C-alpha positions, 0 to 999 in steps of 0.5 A: 544583542537583542536584550541590551536593546530591550533594557535600553529602551526599558530604562529610557521609558522609566527616565521618560515616565519618572515624573508623571507615572513613578509606581510604573517606573519602579515595576519597571525598574525592579523587571529590568534589574533581574535582566542586567546579570544575562548581558555578557559584555563587561562593558555593557552590563556595567554601563546598565546597572550605572543608568539603571541606578540613576533611574532608581536614584531619581525615584528616591529609591536610595539603596537599591541604587546604591547596590546598582552603583556597587555593581557597576563600580566592580565591573569599571575598577575591572576595566580600568574605566577612570571617568566611570569610576569617579561616577560611581564613587561619587553616586555611591558617597550620594546615596550614603548621604541620602541613606544617612550613612555618613561615614561611608559617605565620606570614605566614597565622596573622599575618593571620588573629590580626589580622583575626579580633580584632574577630570576636564569636567569638573562637575563631579569635583565640586559636587564631590566637594559640597556632599563631603562637607555636608557629610563631615558636618553631619558627623561633627567634624566641623573643621574638615566640613569647613575646609572643604566647603571654603574649598569649594566657594574658593573654586566657585569664584574662580570659575565663576560657578554662581550655582556653586557659589550660593550651595557653599554659602549656604552649606558653610551657613548650615555648618555654622548653625550645626554648631551654634554659631548662629550670627555667623551662620545668618551672615552666610545665609545673607551673601547666599540670598543677596546672589541667589535672588539676582539669579535666575533660579526660583528653586535655588532661591527658595532652598535659600529661604528654606535655610535660612528659616532652619537658622532661625528656627535654632535661634528660637526666632519663629515668626522669622522663621514662619516667613521664610518658609512661606516665601519658600514655599510660595515659589515651590508651589509656583513651580509645582515642586512637590516634594519641597511643597511637602518640606516646607509645610512639614517645617512649618508644622513643626513650628507649630508643634514647637509652640503647642498650636497643635491644630494649626500644625495638623493643618500643614502637615495634612497638606503636606501628606498630599504633596508628598510622594509616598514611594519616597520613604525617606520624606514621607517617613517624618511626616507620618510621624509628625501626625502621629505625634500632633493626633496624640497630642490632640487626644485622637489616639487612634488616629495617631497610632494608626499613623506611628505605626506607619512610621516605624514600619518604614522606618525600621525598613530604612534604618536611619538613626535620626529618623528613628530617634523621634519615632521611637519617641513618639510611639513610646509616649503614645502606647503609654497613654493606651496603657499598653505598656509592653510596647511602650517601654519596648519602643522606650528602650529602641530610643535609649539605644539610639540615643546613646549611639548618637550621644557623642555627635549630639554633644560634638554640635551643642558645645561645638569643638570649633577647630578652624586653625587649619583653614586661616587662609580659606576663611578671612574674616575681619574680627577686629572690632569684634567685642568679647569680655577677655581683656586679659586675653590679647587677640583679634585673629580668627584663630583667636577670636574662635577660642574667644567663642569656645569659653563663651559656648563651654563656661556655662556648662559644668563640664570639664575642659582640656586646653592644649597647647605649646608652653608660654601660649597662655593656657593659664589664662584661658582657664581663668577667663572660663572661670570667671565667666562659670562662677566669678566669685568661687575658688580658683585654685591652680597647681603645676603637676611639673613643678612640684616633687613626687613625694609631695604632689599627693599632699598637695593635691590630697591634703593631709591628717594631722600625724600623716607622715614626719612634720604632720602636726595639723591637718591641711586642706589639699588643692581639690577640696580648696576648689570646692564648689569652683574651679580647679586647674591642673597644670601640665597634667600631662607630668602627673604621676601614674601612681596619682592619676588613679587617684585623681580618676577617683576623685571625678568618679566619686566627687570625694577626696580622701587626705593622705592619712586619712580614711574619711572622703570629703565631699568635693563639688568641682569643675577641672580644667586641664592644661598640657603641652604634651601630646596625651594620646601619644603618652597613653599609647606609651601606658605613660597616661590613663585612657579613662582620666583622659576622656574624663578630663578631654570631655571639651577641648581647647587648643590654643594655638602657637604665636607663629600661627595667629602672627596678626596678635604680634601688633596688639600684644606688644603695645599691650605689654608696653603699657604694662611695663611702662607702669612697672618701670615708670616709662612713657614709652609710647610705640615700636618703630616700623623696623623693630615692628617688622623684626619682632614678625620675622621671629619663630617665637619658641617660647610664644606669648611669654617669650615675647613678653620677656623681650618686650619687659627687656626693651622697655627697661633698657630704652632712653627714648620713647620708641622701641627701636630694633638695636633693643631687640637685636642686641637682646636675641643675639648677645650670647650668639654674636658676643661670646661664640667665639669664646665659648670653652671647648671643655664641658666643666669650664663651659658651665662656669662660663655659663654662669658667668654670663648669666651674672654679667645680665643680672649685673646690668639689670640691677645697675639699670635699675639704680640709675632709673631710680637716681641710686635709690635702693629702695626705690629700685626694688620698687621698681623691679619688684624685688627686694633689697637682699636681692640686688645687695646678692648681685652686687656683692657677687661681682665686687667679690670677683 
């Protein structure tokens, strides 16, 4: 009992001296940690591990804190102490966050987030949501990050929790900054700023200033960035918050390094050194690295070496990839300049090893496949006035604006793009939009892999040499060669035979194409945009699609939503198609009635935009007024079902004849309508319907012969 009381007193002493004597607190914490295991009572031992973990956490000794929280968690789980289990989940996740172990952080924070939803005290629930959103952002899972942060925002609004509202808005802004959507980032940062300026927490206000500064640094607006950092610095100095004073000074110094104003940068880094608690290794190591870098740039190599060696020692101990990356880069440059090529090579090798390991995250951040369809109900934004240069793609929904943003982001990069989405959703329109923004006047060559028989697809794609097979009386270029210096659009790539997939992979790898029957490869420079409505991952699992080809084609993925997921786009689509078919049929239809529009909004649209367009085309053709009424659509949608369901024959052969007859009846009505609107003038009817005379005669003749 005495030992437990002594440990408790020591922990209280640690807490008391944290601010003024952190080194003494750390020494005492090390001493105490070795004594806890001697406590026999499980509950008391777990509580002591937890309390000491909190102390280490406040001392920024996150690895040690993590270990103690895990020891406490193990005991609390055996005891079934739900509340303390949740607390340990949170702090284990939090310490993983602070040591940049984001995958592990997500694991524990998810447990904390889910389990804490039932607690009366919502602190751990909201804190878990906040950190979980940050962790998802760090690993490039922006959809989950935003989903979690908008959940936090909505819950905080319900509870009128101003602090969490500001935190949610700030981190949503940081998320958009991560993916390069800087306008949105600034928008949410400004919302956070408006609220925090009226909220009585100066440290929180200064943190908002810091984050706005970071976004302006990303946009290279260094003057604005500097102003916000200075605002933050002023508050942190007033509040004597030394850690964030150092952080603000370091950020300003980094701006000056970017601008190559090395003497100014050095001034700020040296000030940061004076304020930082050097026992806080995670905060101290970047400043060490920056000092080494700036001394290197101003030619003081010995001093640079001193700082960079300290930085290397720290980052090796911390093992945080992002911090190690810049440190090894600077170390390589310094040692190379000092002609120590062995060490220069050593750190160059380490740099590239880390660079390669985080390349996927960097790529995700630069090109940002921001898929936010699942959080439309959480994130509502008025995009009606948002302008994109894609007149052929109709959409004002949040989902489609994100598709437009993706097109803008990927178009200028020569990377292969995979467009997924259901049949009829407009995948080829998106492909053409990407092409036009990339190389407007270069060839765009499309081929539908499902529409061409397998034995012809190879020669269509690769071309053929004279004499390659019977009928090949001359050389013929394939679609791949025709797309040289432009874009090749492979529609329904999931239907490409396996035998051709390997050849397509070789084209991508070698940048050459060999026509059928030839041995001479032809060099090609193409951007490949693929499209499919199929689940290629499932096909890979079933050995129906090559995994290596999939990864070559799926560098960037753009997912087109089904029409039922963006019904807000139906009214503008209807207006667009009315205008299109007014021209085709020489009509003057002005609008669609309210009941007709409501009916269209209620339909599932399995065929997506293509189905909607077909319905509007038929309605415009059959309409004799200036408004499309509901009867035109109900009749079209239910004609076969309501008019003939009782007449369906039982015998299959009879049914096939019946189905053919129904189709012929519809064709005849269509031709009769064309003749009526053209005053029985067949050439005019052909012009209106974009038909030739033989098609009209064939339909009329077939009916007469019956």
